C-alpha positions, -999 to +999 in steps of 0.1 A: -021+186+591-036+192+556-072+178+557-080+153+529-101+165+502-132+144+498-133+125+465-160+134+441-183+104+430-201+104+402-238+098+403-254+070+387-288+064+373-307+031+359-319+033+322-339+003+306-323+017+271-304-015+250-271-005+244-239-026+231-201-019+233-201-038+198-217-009+175-189-015+149-199-054+140-226-037+115-197-036+095-192-076+093-232-076+089-231-054+055-201-076+045-218-108+049-249-091+028-228-077-002-203-110-001-232-131-010-218-155+020-255-155+034-271-171+004-243-193-007-246-208+031-286-213+027-279-233-004-258-263+015-269-293+032-268-278+069-289-294+098-326-283+096-344-273+127-360-300+146-398-282+150-410-251+131-400-230+160-363-243+156-333-219+148-327-212+115-291-226+105-278-195+091-287-173+123-269-205+140-237-203+121-235-162+116-241-159+155-214-183+159-190-167+138-202-133+155-189-148+188-158-160+177-152-124+160-157-107+194-133-129+216-153-162+221-132-193+224-157-216+241-197-222+241-204-206+270-191-174+252-218-174+230-240-157+260-220-125+247-243-127+221-271-141+233-281-115+258-267-083+236-306-069+224-286-048+199-267-071+184-295-085+176-314-060+159-281-054+139-278-090+125-318-090+124-317-124+144-351-127+166-333-148+193-299-163+197-293-200+203-284-209+239-252-228+243-270-261+244-284-255+207-252-249+193-235-280+207-266-299+191-267-281+163-232-292+154-230-328+166-257-333+133-223-329+115-212-363+104-180-370+085-202-369+051-217-338+061-183-322+069-167-330+038-197-318+012-207-286+032-171-269+039-150-277+004-182-263-012-186-231+008-146-228+003-146-233-032-174-208-037-155-181-015-119-189-033-139-183-068-150-150-058-110-141-054-095-132-091-062-151-081-047-167-106-014-182-090-008-188-055+017-203-028+004-231-010+016-235+028+005-269+039+012-269+083+002-293+112-003-283+146-013-296+181-045-287+200-042-301+235-078-314+248-087-319+286-115-344+293-126-375+274-128-363+238-136-385+205-101-385+190-079-369+215-052-391+221-013-389+234+008-382+206+036-355+198+026-329+222+060-305+225+039-279+250+022-303+272+037-339+267+017-367+274-020-350+272-045-358+248-043-340+217-057-331+184-038-326+154-052-308+127-042-302+095-043-267+075-031-252+042-031-214+037-030-196+006+000-171+014-005-143-005-040-144+009-036-149+042-062-170+041-073-207+048-082-228+019-088-260+039-085-276+072-093-311+085-093-319+121-072-353+129-066-376+160-037-367+183-017-403+176-013-395+138+016-383+119+019-346+104+016-363+067-014-388+078-042-386+051-021-357+032-029-369-002-066-372+004-065-336+019-043-320-009-066-334-038-094-317-018-075-288-015-063-282-050-098-290-060-111-262-036-086-239-054-092-257-089-090-227-113-063-216-099-029-227-103-003-237-075+031-218-079+044-232-051+040-257-021+057-253+011+059-276+043+077-284+071+100-320+078+067-336+088+059-337+053+091-347+040+092-379+016+093-398-012+055-404-019+047-362-013+076-356-040+060-380-062+027-367-057+037-330-064+056-342-093+033-361-110+012-328-111+041-309-121+036-287-089+068-269-077+077-274-038+102-266-013+099-291+020+120-290+052+141-324+049+140-349+078+182-352+088+184-388+080+215-406+087+225-409+050+213-370+046+238-355+074+268-374+062+265-361+029+258-324+046+289-334+064+311-339+034+301-304+017+330-283+009+316-258-014+296-230+007+287-196-006+289-170+020+254-151+019+259-129+048+281-125+081+276-164+096+250-176+066+263-201+045+245-220+018+248-245-010+235-275-028+239-311-038+218-340-052+204-363-025+191-400-028+176-420-002+176-458-005+141-461-010+138-431-041+144-460-065+171-441-086+159-408-084+180-380-069+166-347-055+182-312-049+186-306-017+194-265-004+217-267+029+214-234+049+239-231+077+239-201+101+272-195+131+257-194+164+290-170+172+274-144+150+237-155+147+230-167+182+190-170+175+196-188+144+170-213+134+181-253+127+195-280+143+233-289+157+241-321+140+278-322+144+284-313+182+315-337+184+333-317+159+350-290+165+350-268+135+314-277+127+298-275+166+289-237+159+269-244+131+230-246+130+217-267+101+186-265+075+177-281+049+151-282+018+144-306-009+130-284-037+124-292-076+128-254-081+156-245-107+163-213-091+193-199-072+199-214-040+196-183-022+165-174-039+149-210-026+157-201+010+142-170+012+110-185-006+110-210+019+113-180+051+080-170+042+064-201+052+070-187+088+039-165+084+019-198+084+030-203+121+015-170+124-020-176+109-017-206+130-008-186+163-035-162+152-065-187+150-053-203+181-055-174+203-075-147+187-100-170+169-103-198+197-092-230+177-080-241+206-119-238+219-152-249+211-142-288+217-171-317+222-172-353+228-184-359+193-149-354+169-174-343+139-189-318+157-156-306+166-140-304+133-174-289+120-169-258+147-132-261+139-140-255+104-166-227+110-138-213+128-115-212+098-141-197+074-146-169+099-109-164+097-112-160+061-142-135+062-122-114+085-092-113+064-115-105+038-125-070+057-088-066+065-080-059+029-109-052+010-119-022+038-086-016+061-065-018+034-033-016+052+005-031+047+002-042+084-019-074+091-039-063+119-046-090+146-082-099+152-080-085+186-063-049+173-094-045+145-119-055+175-105-028+194-103-003+166-134-012+143-158-033+163-157-019+199-179+011+196-208+015+221-240+023+207-277+020+209-306+023+186-328+052+178-363+055+162-365+086+135-399+079+127-404+047+113-367+040+105-343+025+134-312+041+136-281+027+153-263+057+169-226+048+174-205+068+197-175+079+180-156+110+182-152+136+155-118+132+143-124+092+138-160+096+121-139+104+086-121+070+091-152+052+101-172+064+069-146+049+046-149+013+064-188+017+058-183+030+024-155+001+012-178-026+026-208-014+011-195-012-022-181-045-023-189-067-052-183-098-068-155-111-076-139-098-046-119-062-053-084-078-035-051-068-047-019-087-043 
């Protein structure tokens, strides 16, 4: 019998040297400084500390965003930041708040303060972006809540039926992959609830820019929204609710145009009973499941053999473009779903919940701003055609073992980076160090 070779274990010793796994966050510190975000946040009506020894509001918000960027999804995860001495040095924090300090801070936000702070912050941010025309995607989502939180109600919740939830409303700027505006709402409201006030605020945030197109799903379909947009000369494509009168007209359509194997498209004018004599252009797409087994849409006529193989989608629009172009334009809205998934699973939108509704909304809207800053970093520093997720950026750019070393009177952050990767990292630092206003984003 062969003797088993003894496994050699590496020896270990202890050190008191402060080390971090997140030395790459030095990039985000520079971005916060160069972008002017810190100065703008300090101008806002943020909650003040209760005593001279209290925490500065800017440090609380900054450390909260750092927690989110590092993968935190609930307030207990702020300990990632609180006990990392090197991160404190990188960001210049003398100390980092405890869990209860964060929750107390956000509980000082009211409906009034939320409606003053976050629109002003977003408006300033978009003033730094040289975009003149944009596509706005309006979408709602469902965030399941557990326990007894204010505003968490039983409503539409496809993944957790019967569970309490919140129903946030979000407007995205498609070309930038950024959030223009975000509101938290109770879970029992419809998708279109408060949408007009929300859109007014969103348009005001982007007041110096033109909405080239607004897209929304069927939850926003209706006369009131059409009239709101038409009165402001805003082009739109809104997915249709399949009302019986609409289904009846679709059933009778004959002038289908084949755009691909198994895909046909057509258009017609439709007037609902309450549209007061005004018809609107409808685009209808149907896809055969024989050729497109994963086709999206609804089976509208399962009882009719000749139509049962089709799944249908329909859109209302005021655009004067070919039908196939309108369909392609609407398909771009699917990216908004990706943005919501990223907010939920990478940025902790599902977490950071408190009993107070406006406190939870304040944390939610702060997360959305943290999302925009990360999108800014992605576009001005990484400059990739691929929209890397936060988890990928975290692994590639931020997860760098580091420690601080004194050289004379200076402190130097020592980053553990292989020689072959140093040129790429130098490029990231250079791009962020050269950030100016307006932000050099190219679309």
